[in-house]
mmJSON file of the N, C-alpha and C atoms, coordinates in Angstrom:
{"data_MODEL":{"atom_site":{
"group_PDB":["ATOM","ATOM","ATOM","ATOM","ATOM","ATOM","ATOM","ATOM","ATOM","ATOM","ATOM","ATOM","ATOM","ATOM","ATOM","ATOM","ATOM","ATOM","ATOM","ATOM","ATOM","ATOM","ATOM","ATOM","ATOM","ATOM","ATOM","ATOM","ATOM","ATOM","ATOM","ATOM","ATOM","ATOM","ATOM","ATOM","ATOM","ATOM","ATOM","ATOM","ATOM","ATOM","ATOM","ATOM","ATOM","ATOM","ATOM","ATOM","ATOM","ATOM","ATOM","ATOM","ATOM","ATOM","ATOM","ATOM","ATOM","ATOM","ATOM","ATOM","ATOM","ATOM","ATOM","ATOM","ATOM","ATOM","ATOM","ATOM","ATOM","ATOM","ATOM","ATOM","ATOM","ATOM","ATOM","ATOM","ATOM","ATOM","ATOM","ATOM","ATOM","ATOM","ATOM","ATOM","ATOM","ATOM","ATOM","ATOM","ATOM","ATOM","ATOM","ATOM","ATOM","ATOM","ATOM","ATOM","ATOM","ATOM","ATOM","ATOM","ATOM","ATOM","ATOM","ATOM","ATOM","ATOM","ATOM","ATOM","ATOM","ATOM","ATOM","ATOM","ATOM","ATOM","ATOM","ATOM","ATOM","ATOM","ATOM","ATOM","ATOM","ATOM","ATOM","ATOM","ATOM","ATOM","ATOM","ATOM","ATOM","ATOM","ATOM","ATOM","ATOM","ATOM","ATOM","ATOM","ATOM","ATOM","ATOM","ATOM","ATOM","ATOM","ATOM","ATOM","ATOM","ATOM","ATOM","ATOM","ATOM","ATOM","ATOM","ATOM","ATOM","ATOM","ATOM","ATOM","ATOM","ATOM","ATOM","ATOM","ATOM","ATOM","ATOM","ATOM","ATOM","ATOM","ATOM","ATOM","ATOM","ATOM","ATOM","ATOM","ATOM","ATOM","ATOM","ATOM","ATOM","ATOM","ATOM","ATOM","ATOM","ATOM","ATOM"],
"id":[1,2,3,4,5,6,7,8,9,10,11,12,13,14,15,16,17,18,19,20,21,22,23,24,25,26,27,28,29,30,31,32,33,34,35,36,37,38,39,40,41,42,43,44,45,46,47,48,49,50,51,52,53,54,55,56,57,58,59,60,61,62,63,64,65,66,67,68,69,70,71,72,73,74,75,76,77,78,79,80,81,82,83,84,85,86,87,88,89,90,91,92,93,94,95,96,97,98,99,100,101,102,103,104,105,106,107,108,109,110,111,112,113,114,115,116,117,118,119,120,121,122,123,124,125,126,127,128,129,130,131,132,133,134,135,136,137,138,139,140,141,142,143,144,145,146,147,148,149,150,151,152,153,154,155,156,157,158,159,160,161,162,163,164,165,166,167,168,169,170,171,172,173,174,175,176,177,178,179,180,181,182,183],
"type_symbol":["N","C","C","N","C","C","N","C","C","N","C","C","N","C","C","N","C","C","N","C","C","N","C","C","N","C","C","N","C","C","N","C","C","N","C","C","N","C","C","N","C","C","N","C","C","N","C","C","N","C","C","N","C","C","N","C","C","N","C","C","N","C","C","N","C","C","N","C","C","N","C","C","N","C","C","N","C","C","N","C","C","N","C","C","N","C","C","N","C","C","N","C","C","N","C","C","N","C","C","N","C","C","N","C","C","N","C","C","N","C","C","N","C","C","N","C","C","N","C","C","N","C","C","N","C","C","N","C","C","N","C","C","N","C","C","N","C","C","N","C","C","N","C","C","N","C","C","N","C","C","N","C","C","N","C","C","N","C","C","N","C","C","N","C","C","N","C","C","N","C","C","N","C","C","N","C","C","N","C","C","N","C","C"],
"label_atom_id":["N","CA","C","N","CA","C","N","CA","C","N","CA","C","N","CA","C","N","CA","C","N","CA","C","N","CA","C","N","CA","C","N","CA","C","N","CA","C","N","CA","C","N","CA","C","N","CA","C","N","CA","C","N","CA","C","N","CA","C","N","CA","C","N","CA","C","N","CA","C","N","CA","C","N","CA","C","N","CA","C","N","CA","C","N","CA","C","N","CA","C","N","CA","C","N","CA","C","N","CA","C","N","CA","C","N","CA","C","N","CA","C","N","CA","C","N","CA","C","N","CA","C","N","CA","C","N","CA","C","N","CA","C","N","CA","C","N","CA","C","N","CA","C","N","CA","C","N","CA","C","N","CA","C","N","CA","C","N","CA","C","N","CA","C","N","CA","C","N","CA","C","N","CA","C","N","CA","C","N","CA","C","N","CA","C","N","CA","C","N","CA","C","N","CA","C","N","CA","C","N","CA","C","N","CA","C","N","CA","C","N","CA","C"],
"label_alt_id":[null,null,null,null,null,null,null,null,null,null,null,null,null,null,null,null,null,null,null,null,null,null,null,null,null,null,null,null,null,null,null,null,null,null,null,null,null,null,null,null,null,null,null,null,null,null,null,null,null,null,null,null,null,null,null,null,null,null,null,null,null,null,null,null,null,null,null,null,null,null,null,null,null,null,null,null,null,null,null,null,null,null,null,null,null,null,null,null,null,null,null,null,null,null,null,null,null,null,null,null,null,null,null,null,null,null,null,null,null,null,null,null,null,null,null,null,null,null,null,null,null,null,null,null,null,null,null,null,null,null,null,null,null,null,null,null,null,null,null,null,null,null,null,null,null,null,null,null,null,null,null,null,null,null,null,null,null,null,null,null,null,null,null,null,null,null,null,null,null,null,null,null,null,null,null,null,null,null,null,null,null,null,null],
"label_comp_id":["MET","MET","MET","TRP","TRP","TRP","THR","THR","THR","VAL","VAL","VAL","ALA","ALA","ALA","ILE","ILE","ILE","ASP","ASP","ASP","ARG","ARG","ARG","GLN","GLN","GLN","LYS","LYS","LYS","CYS","CYS","CYS","SER","SER","SER","ASP","ASP","ASP","CYS","CYS","CYS","GLY","GLY","GLY","ALA","ALA","ALA","CYS","CYS","CYS","MET","MET","MET","GLU","GLU","GLU","SER","SER","SER","CYS","CYS","CYS","PRO","PRO","PRO","GLY","GLY","GLY","GLU","GLU","GLU","VAL","VAL","VAL","TYR","TYR","TYR","ALA","ALA","ALA","MET","MET","MET","ILE","ILE","ILE","GLU","GLU","GLU","GLY","GLY","GLY","ARG","ARG","ARG","ILE","ILE","ILE","THR","THR","THR","PRO","PRO","PRO","LEU","LEU","LEU","HIS","HIS","HIS","HIS","HIS","HIS","ASP","ASP","ASP","GLU","GLU","GLU","CYS","CYS","CYS","HIS","HIS","HIS","GLY","GLY","GLY","CYS","CYS","CYS","HIS","HIS","HIS","THR","THR","THR","CYS","CYS","CYS","GLU","GLU","GLU","SER","SER","SER","VAL","VAL","VAL","CYS","CYS","CYS","PRO","PRO","PRO","GLU","GLU","GLU","GLU","GLU","GLU","ALA","ALA","ALA","CYS","CYS","CYS","SER","SER","SER","VAL","VAL","VAL","ALA","ALA","ALA","GLU","GLU","GLU","SER","SER","SER"],
"label_asym_id":["A","A","A","A","A","A","A","A","A","A","A","A","A","A","A","A","A","A","A","A","A","A","A","A","A","A","A","A","A","A","A","A","A","A","A","A","A","A","A","A","A","A","A","A","A","A","A","A","A","A","A","A","A","A","A","A","A","A","A","A","A","A","A","A","A","A","A","A","A","A","A","A","A","A","A","A","A","A","A","A","A","A","A","A","A","A","A","A","A","A","A","A","A","A","A","A","A","A","A","A","A","A","A","A","A","A","A","A","A","A","A","A","A","A","A","A","A","A","A","A","A","A","A","A","A","A","A","A","A","A","A","A","A","A","A","A","A","A","A","A","A","A","A","A","A","A","A","A","A","A","A","A","A","A","A","A","A","A","A","A","A","A","A","A","A","A","A","A","A","A","A","A","A","A","A","A","A","A","A","A","A","A","A"],
"label_entity_id":["1","1","1","1","1","1","1","1","1","1","1","1","1","1","1","1","1","1","1","1","1","1","1","1","1","1","1","1","1","1","1","1","1","1","1","1","1","1","1","1","1","1","1","1","1","1","1","1","1","1","1","1","1","1","1","1","1","1","1","1","1","1","1","1","1","1","1","1","1","1","1","1","1","1","1","1","1","1","1","1","1","1","1","1","1","1","1","1","1","1","1","1","1","1","1","1","1","1","1","1","1","1","1","1","1","1","1","1","1","1","1","1","1","1","1","1","1","1","1","1","1","1","1","1","1","1","1","1","1","1","1","1","1","1","1","1","1","1","1","1","1","1","1","1","1","1","1","1","1","1","1","1","1","1","1","1","1","1","1","1","1","1","1","1","1","1","1","1","1","1","1","1","1","1","1","1","1","1","1","1","1","1","1"],
"label_seq_id":[1,1,1,2,2,2,3,3,3,4,4,4,5,5,5,6,6,6,7,7,7,8,8,8,9,9,9,10,10,10,11,11,11,12,12,12,13,13,13,14,14,14,15,15,15,16,16,16,17,17,17,18,18,18,19,19,19,20,20,20,21,21,21,22,22,22,23,23,23,24,24,24,25,25,25,26,26,26,27,27,27,28,28,28,29,29,29,30,30,30,31,31,31,32,32,32,33,33,33,34,34,34,35,35,35,36,36,36,37,37,37,38,38,38,39,39,39,40,40,40,41,41,41,42,42,42,43,43,43,44,44,44,45,45,45,46,46,46,47,47,47,48,48,48,49,49,49,50,50,50,51,51,51,52,52,52,53,53,53,54,54,54,55,55,55,56,56,56,57,57,57,58,58,58,59,59,59,60,60,60,61,61,61],
"pdbx_PDB_ins_code":[null,null,null,null,null,null,null,null,null,null,null,null,null,null,null,null,null,null,null,null,null,null,null,null,null,null,null,null,null,null,null,null,null,null,null,null,null,null,null,null,null,null,null,null,null,null,null,null,null,null,null,null,null,null,null,null,null,null,null,null,null,null,null,null,null,null,null,null,null,null,null,null,null,null,null,null,null,null,null,null,null,null,null,null,null,null,null,null,null,null,null,null,null,null,null,null,null,null,null,null,null,null,null,null,null,null,null,null,null,null,null,null,null,null,null,null,null,null,null,null,null,null,null,null,null,null,null,null,null,null,null,null,null,null,null,null,null,null,null,null,null,null,null,null,null,null,null,null,null,null,null,null,null,null,null,null,null,null,null,null,null,null,null,null,null,null,null,null,null,null,null,null,null,null,null,null,null,null,null,null,null,null,null],
"Cartn_x":[-3.035,-3.078,-4.452,-4.477,-5.708,-5.969,-7.232,-7.643,-8.371,-7.942,-8.525,-9.285,-10.487,-11.293,-11.949,-12.228,-12.935,-14.161,-15.298,-16.535,-16.5,-16.223,-16.065,-17.346,-18.496,-19.743,-19.944,-19.285,-19.4,-18.224,-17.05,-15.815,-15.786,-15.432,-15.279,-13.809,-12.899,-11.454,-10.963,-11.524,-11.145,-9.733,-9.256,-7.902,-7.801,-8.922,-8.887,-8.257,-8.589,-8.023,-6.516,-6.096,-4.682,-3.88,-4.412,-3.715,-3.644,-4.635,-4.689,-4.021,-3.742,-3.244,-1.79,-1.551,-0.17,0.687,0.061,0.805,1.043,0.53,0.669,0.165,-1.021,-1.653,-2.144,-2.621,-3.289,-2.343,-2.713,-1.989,-3.003,-2.632,-3.462,-2.952,-3.784,-3.412,-4.443,-3.976,-4.839,-6.062,-5.833,-6.894,-7.835,-7.517,-8.376,-7.579,-8.174,-7.555,-7.626,-6.482,-6.397,-5.666,-6.236,-5.477,-4.428,-3.183,-2.111,-1.215,-0.986,-0.025,-0.747,-1.543,-2.324,-1.442,-0.235,0.665,1.15,0.931,1.33,0.2,-0.985,-2.136,-1.908,-2.152,-1.981,-3.279,-4.376,-5.668,-6.234,-5.844,-6.276,-7.668,-8.151,-9.478,-9.614,-8.495,-8.543,-9.187,-8.875,-9.452,-10.975,-11.498,-12.949,-13.551,-12.87,-13.432,-13.35,-12.375,-12.243,-12.959,-13.378,-13.999,-15.4,-15.616,-16.923,-18.024,-17.643,-18.627,-18.821,-18.046,-18.068,-17.787,-16.791,-16.434,-15.302,-14.564,-13.424,-13.869,-13.271,-13.497,-12.202,-12.014,-10.824,-11.31,-10.838,-11.244,-10.03,-10.069,-8.998,-9.119,-7.992,-8.045,-7.203],
"Cartn_y":[-11.52,-10.8,-10.161,-9.015,-8.25,-8.023,-7.982,-7.677,-6.347,-5.448,-4.118,-4.013,-3.458,-3.314,-1.94,-1.473,-0.211,-0.487,-0.024,-0.122,0.997,0.65,1.663,2.443,1.89,2.613,3.71,3.582,4.591,5.579,5.132,5.905,7.128,8.272,9.508,9.828,8.942,9.136,10.407,10.697,11.91,11.821,10.601,10.419,10.34,10.421,10.382,9.083,7.975,6.685,6.661,7.131,7.127,8.011,9.17,10.104,9.596,8.829,8.404,7.053,6.301,4.932,4.907,4.332,4.27,3.257,2.319,1.292,1.604,2.736,3.132,2.041,1.525,0.477,1.02,2.263,2.837,3.62,3.663,4.455,5.097,6.235,6.893,6.449,5.738,5.241,5.744,6.554,7.147,7.827,8.558,9.329,8.543,7.286,6.443,5.858,5.927,5.316,3.804,3.141,1.693,1.079,0.063,-0.652,-1.512,-1.12,-1.73,-2.652,-2.283,-3.015,-3.653,-4.68,-5.339,-5.855,-6.285,-6.827,-5.776,-4.505,-3.422,-3.002,-3.598,-3.233,-3.672,-2.752,-3.026,-3.521,-3.484,-3.886,-2.878,-1.631,-0.593,-0.034,-0.257,0.189,1.71,2.43,3.886,4.33,3.662,4.038,3.956,2.933,2.792,3.958,4.374,5.424,6.818,7.054,8.391,8.538,7.444,7.512,8.115,9.273,9.922,9.159,8.297,7.521,6.101,5.741,4.374,3.353,3.684,2.844,1.875,2.073,1.216,0.094,-1.066,-2.176,-2.926,-3.35,-4.102,-5.387,-6.511,-7.799,-8.682,-9.465,-10.414,-11.56,-11.914,-12.986,-14.164],
"Cartn_z":[14.125,12.856,12.707,12.064,11.877,10.398,10.044,8.686,8.699,7.846,7.756,6.44,6.514,5.307,5.283,4.083,3.89,3.027,3.505,2.731,1.69,0.448,-0.603,-0.869,-0.538,-0.754,0.283,1.435,2.491,2.503,2.109,2.249,1.336,1.922,1.149,0.879,1.301,1.13,1.814,2.991,3.73,4.313,4.572,5.093,6.601,7.317,8.782,9.286,8.658,9.074,8.853,7.719,7.365,8.318,8.652,9.538,10.974,11.403,12.805,13.056,12.026,12.18,12.673,13.861,14.363,13.614,12.909,12.198,10.735,10.268,8.867,7.92,8.241,7.449,6.115,6.116,4.95,4.048,2.771,1.779,0.844,0.279,-0.718,-2.081,-2.812,-4.137,-5.13,-6.054,-7.079,-6.477,-5.389,-4.753,-3.867,-3.616,-2.783,-1.626,-0.435,0.735,0.574,0.817,0.639,1.827,2.472,3.501,2.8,2.939,2.154,2.981,4.227,5.066,6.256,5.992,7.04,8.175,7.84,8.851,9.841,9.547,10.447,11.395,11.235,12.065,13.506,14.456,15.881,16.513,15.764,16.314,17.291,17.162,18.107,17.789,16.583,16.135,16.071,16.082,15.99,14.693,13.606,12.315,12.354,13.015,13.132,13.911,14.967,15.82,15.197,14.312,13.726,12.386,11.781,10.458,10.548,9.916,9.993,9.253,8.335,7.553,8.078,9.126,9.664,8.569,7.731,6.596,6.88,7.968,8.311,9.227,9.023,9.966,10.169,11.402,11.788,12.449,11.97,12.53,12.723,13.781,14.027,13.023,12.432,11.429,11.856],
"occupancy":[1.0,1.0,1.0,1.0,1.0,1.0,1.0,1.0,1.0,1.0,1.0,1.0,1.0,1.0,1.0,1.0,1.0,1.0,1.0,1.0,1.0,1.0,1.0,1.0,1.0,1.0,1.0,1.0,1.0,1.0,1.0,1.0,1.0,1.0,1.0,1.0,1.0,1.0,1.0,1.0,1.0,1.0,1.0,1.0,1.0,1.0,1.0,1.0,1.0,1.0,1.0,1.0,1.0,1.0,1.0,1.0,1.0,1.0,1.0,1.0,1.0,1.0,1.0,1.0,1.0,1.0,1.0,1.0,1.0,1.0,1.0,1.0,1.0,1.0,1.0,1.0,1.0,1.0,1.0,1.0,1.0,1.0,1.0,1.0,1.0,1.0,1.0,1.0,1.0,1.0,1.0,1.0,1.0,1.0,1.0,1.0,1.0,1.0,1.0,1.0,1.0,1.0,1.0,1.0,1.0,1.0,1.0,1.0,1.0,1.0,1.0,1.0,1.0,1.0,1.0,1.0,1.0,1.0,1.0,1.0,1.0,1.0,1.0,1.0,1.0,1.0,1.0,1.0,1.0,1.0,1.0,1.0,1.0,1.0,1.0,1.0,1.0,1.0,1.0,1.0,1.0,1.0,1.0,1.0,1.0,1.0,1.0,1.0,1.0,1.0,1.0,1.0,1.0,1.0,1.0,1.0,1.0,1.0,1.0,1.0,1.0,1.0,1.0,1.0,1.0,1.0,1.0,1.0,1.0,1.0,1.0,1.0,1.0,1.0,1.0,1.0,1.0,1.0,1.0,1.0,1.0,1.0,1.0],
"B_iso_or_equiv":[0.0,0.0,0.0,0.0,0.0,0.0,0.0,0.0,0.0,0.0,0.0,0.0,0.0,0.0,0.0,0.0,0.0,0.0,0.0,0.0,0.0,0.0,0.0,0.0,0.0,0.0,0.0,0.0,0.0,0.0,0.0,0.0,0.0,0.0,0.0,0.0,0.0,0.0,0.0,0.0,0.0,0.0,0.0,0.0,0.0,0.0,0.0,0.0,0.0,0.0,0.0,0.0,0.0,0.0,0.0,0.0,0.0,0.0,0.0,0.0,0.0,0.0,0.0,0.0,0.0,0.0,0.0,0.0,0.0,0.0,0.0,0.0,0.0,0.0,0.0,0.0,0.0,0.0,0.0,0.0,0.0,0.0,0.0,0.0,0.0,0.0,0.0,0.0,0.0,0.0,0.0,0.0,0.0,0.0,0.0,0.0,0.0,0.0,0.0,0.0,0.0,0.0,0.0,0.0,0.0,0.0,0.0,0.0,0.0,0.0,0.0,0.0,0.0,0.0,0.0,0.0,0.0,0.0,0.0,0.0,0.0,0.0,0.0,0.0,0.0,0.0,0.0,0.0,0.0,0.0,0.0,0.0,0.0,0.0,0.0,0.0,0.0,0.0,0.0,0.0,0.0,0.0,0.0,0.0,0.0,0.0,0.0,0.0,0.0,0.0,0.0,0.0,0.0,0.0,0.0,0.0,0.0,0.0,0.0,0.0,0.0,0.0,0.0,0.0,0.0,0.0,0.0,0.0,0.0,0.0,0.0,0.0,0.0,0.0,0.0,0.0,0.0,0.0,0.0,0.0,0.0,0.0,0.0],
"pdbx_formal_charge":[null,null,null,null,null,null,null,null,null,null,null,null,null,null,null,null,null,null,null,null,null,null,null,null,null,null,null,null,null,null,null,null,null,null,null,null,null,null,null,null,null,null,null,null,null,null,null,null,null,null,null,null,null,null,null,null,null,null,null,null,null,null,null,null,null,null,null,null,null,null,null,null,null,null,null,null,null,null,null,null,null,null,null,null,null,null,null,null,null,null,null,null,null,null,null,null,null,null,null,null,null,null,null,null,null,null,null,null,null,null,null,null,null,null,null,null,null,null,null,null,null,null,null,null,null,null,null,null,null,null,null,null,null,null,null,null,null,null,null,null,null,null,null,null,null,null,null,null,null,null,null,null,null,null,null,null,null,null,null,null,null,null,null,null,null,null,null,null,null,null,null,null,null,null,null,null,null,null,null,null,null,null,null],
"auth_seq_id":[1,1,1,2,2,2,3,3,3,4,4,4,5,5,5,6,6,6,7,7,7,8,8,8,9,9,9,10,10,10,11,11,11,12,12,12,13,13,13,14,14,14,15,15,15,16,16,16,17,17,17,18,18,18,19,19,19,20,20,20,21,21,21,22,22,22,23,23,23,24,24,24,25,25,25,26,26,26,27,27,27,28,28,28,29,29,29,30,30,30,31,31,31,32,32,32,33,33,33,34,34,34,35,35,35,36,36,36,37,37,37,38,38,38,39,39,39,40,40,40,41,41,41,42,42,42,43,43,43,44,44,44,45,45,45,46,46,46,47,47,47,48,48,48,49,49,49,50,50,50,51,51,51,52,52,52,53,53,53,54,54,54,55,55,55,56,56,56,57,57,57,58,58,58,59,59,59,60,60,60,61,61,61],
"auth_comp_id":["MET","MET","MET","TRP","TRP","TRP","THR","THR","THR","VAL","VAL","VAL","ALA","ALA","ALA","ILE","ILE","ILE","ASP","ASP","ASP","ARG","ARG","ARG","GLN","GLN","GLN","LYS","LYS","LYS","CYS","CYS","CYS","SER","SER","SER","ASP","ASP","ASP","CYS","CYS","CYS","GLY","GLY","GLY","ALA","ALA","ALA","CYS","CYS","CYS","MET","MET","MET","GLU","GLU","GLU","SER","SER","SER","CYS","CYS","CYS","PRO","PRO","PRO","GLY","GLY","GLY","GLU","GLU","GLU","VAL","VAL","VAL","TYR","TYR","TYR","ALA","ALA","ALA","MET","MET","MET","ILE","ILE","ILE","GLU","GLU","GLU","GLY","GLY","GLY","ARG","ARG","ARG","ILE","ILE","ILE","THR","THR","THR","PRO","PRO","PRO","LEU","LEU","LEU","HIS","HIS","HIS","HIS","HIS","HIS","ASP","ASP","ASP","GLU","GLU","GLU","CYS","CYS","CYS","HIS","HIS","HIS","GLY","GLY","GLY","CYS","CYS","CYS","HIS","HIS","HIS","THR","THR","THR","CYS","CYS","CYS","GLU","GLU","GLU","SER","SER","SER","VAL","VAL","VAL","CYS","CYS","CYS","PRO","PRO","PRO","GLU","GLU","GLU","GLU","GLU","GLU","ALA","ALA","ALA","CYS","CYS","CYS","SER","SER","SER","VAL","VAL","VAL","ALA","ALA","ALA","GLU","GLU","GLU","SER","SER","SER"],
"auth_asym_id":["A","A","A","A","A","A","A","A","A","A","A","A","A","A","A","A","A","A","A","A","A","A","A","A","A","A","A","A","A","A","A","A","A","A","A","A","A","A","A","A","A","A","A","A","A","A","A","A","A","A","A","A","A","A","A","A","A","A","A","A","A","A","A","A","A","A","A","A","A","A","A","A","A","A","A","A","A","A","A","A","A","A","A","A","A","A","A","A","A","A","A","A","A","A","A","A","A","A","A","A","A","A","A","A","A","A","A","A","A","A","A","A","A","A","A","A","A","A","A","A","A","A","A","A","A","A","A","A","A","A","A","A","A","A","A","A","A","A","A","A","A","A","A","A","A","A","A","A","A","A","A","A","A","A","A","A","A","A","A","A","A","A","A","A","A","A","A","A","A","A","A","A","A","A","A","A","A","A","A","A","A","A","A"],
"auth_atom_id":["N","CA","C","N","CA","C","N","CA","C","N","CA","C","N","CA","C","N","CA","C","N","CA","C","N","CA","C","N","CA","C","N","CA","C","N","CA","C","N","CA","C","N","CA","C","N","CA","C","N","CA","C","N","CA","C","N","CA","C","N","CA","C","N","CA","C","N","CA","C","N","CA","C","N","CA","C","N","CA","C","N","CA","C","N","CA","C","N","CA","C","N","CA","C","N","CA","C","N","CA","C","N","CA","C","N","CA","C","N","CA","C","N","CA","C","N","CA","C","N","CA","C","N","CA","C","N","CA","C","N","CA","C","N","CA","C","N","CA","C","N","CA","C","N","CA","C","N","CA","C","N","CA","C","N","CA","C","N","CA","C","N","CA","C","N","CA","C","N","CA","C","N","CA","C","N","CA","C","N","CA","C","N","CA","C","N","CA","C","N","CA","C","N","CA","C","N","CA","C","N","CA","C","N","CA","C","N","CA","C","N","CA","C"],
"pdbx_PDB_model_num":[1,1,1,1,1,1,1,1,1,1,1,1,1,1,1,1,1,1,1,1,1,1,1,1,1,1,1,1,1,1,1,1,1,1,1,1,1,1,1,1,1,1,1,1,1,1,1,1,1,1,1,1,1,1,1,1,1,1,1,1,1,1,1,1,1,1,1,1,1,1,1,1,1,1,1,1,1,1,1,1,1,1,1,1,1,1,1,1,1,1,1,1,1,1,1,1,1,1,1,1,1,1,1,1,1,1,1,1,1,1,1,1,1,1,1,1,1,1,1,1,1,1,1,1,1,1,1,1,1,1,1,1,1,1,1,1,1,1,1,1,1,1,1,1,1,1,1,1,1,1,1,1,1,1,1,1,1,1,1,1,1,1,1,1,1,1,1,1,1,1,1,1,1,1,1,1,1,1,1,1,1,1,1]
}}}
């Protein structure tokens, strides 16, 4: 299982993580990117690599 987190102080809500995620972990809620479906995370770390602000983190839980 993987835990996905977003550093809200760094995140600009650009959507890069949401668009690149093969597991559809992220959702846009009230204009903010939110990791909603942690159980769908594949642990691929794609969101971390595409985030221009380095605001995404994926950790094994």
